[in-house]
C-alpha positions in Angstrom: 27.0 67.9 -74.8 23.3 68.5 -75.8 20.4 67.2 -73.7 18.3 67.0 -76.8 16.5 63.8 -77.4 17.7 61.8 -80.4 16.7 58.4 -81.7 19.1 55.7 -80.6 19.3 52.0 -81.5 17.4 49.7 -79.2 17.4 46.2 -80.8 18.0 44.4 -84.0 15.6 41.6 -85.2 16.2 39.0 -87.9 12.8 39.5 -89.5 10.1 42.1 -89.9 7.5 40.1 -87.9 9.6 40.1 -84.7 10.4 43.7 -85.2 6.7 44.6 -85.7 5.8 42.7 -82.5 8.3 44.7 -80.4 7.3 48.0 -82.1 3.7 47.4 -81.4 4.4 46.7 -77.7 6.5 49.9 -77.4 4.0 52.1 -79.2 1.2 50.7 -77.0 3.2 52.1 -74.0 3.5 55.5 -75.8 7.1 55.1 -76.9 7.7 56.3 -80.5 9.7 53.9 -82.6 11.6 54.2 -85.9 12.2 51.0 -87.9 15.1 50.7 -90.2 15.9 47.7 -92.5 18.7 47.6 -95.0 16.5 46.0 -97.6 13.1 44.4 -98.0 12.6 40.8 -96.9 13.2 37.9 -99.2 9.6 38.0 -100.4 9.7 41.8 -101.2 8.7 44.9 -99.3 5.1 43.8 -98.7 6.3 40.9 -96.5 9.4 41.2 -94.4 10.6 37.7 -94.0 14.2 37.2 -93.1 16.1 40.4 -93.8 19.8 40.6 -94.5 21.3 42.8 -91.8 18.1 42.5 -89.7 15.6 45.1 -88.8 16.7 47.7 -86.2 14.3 49.6 -83.9 15.3 53.1 -82.7 13.7 54.9 -79.8 14.2 58.4 -78.3 17.2 58.5 -76.0 15.1 59.4 -72.9 13.0 56.3 -73.4 15.8 53.9 -74.0 15.9 52.4 -70.5 12.1 52.0 -70.2 12.0 50.4 -73.7 14.7 47.9 -72.7 12.7 47.0 -69.6 9.5 46.6 -71.6 11.2 44.2 -74.0 13.0 42.3 -71.3 16.5 43.3 -72.3 
């Protein structure tokens, strides 16, 4: 098995606002974050209100445990 870092799922949020708050907290601590949503929010891509399927944050695998601690998971 490879020791290469890869992005792994960290958390899923029901809306873009909550996902953005968590993303900002992680990035402030130097953890890169990828954000994936199945589709734009109910008000379009400029405003991520409730999102069907939620918004998932991904972090590099070596940072997973630290990211979980920072978000209180």
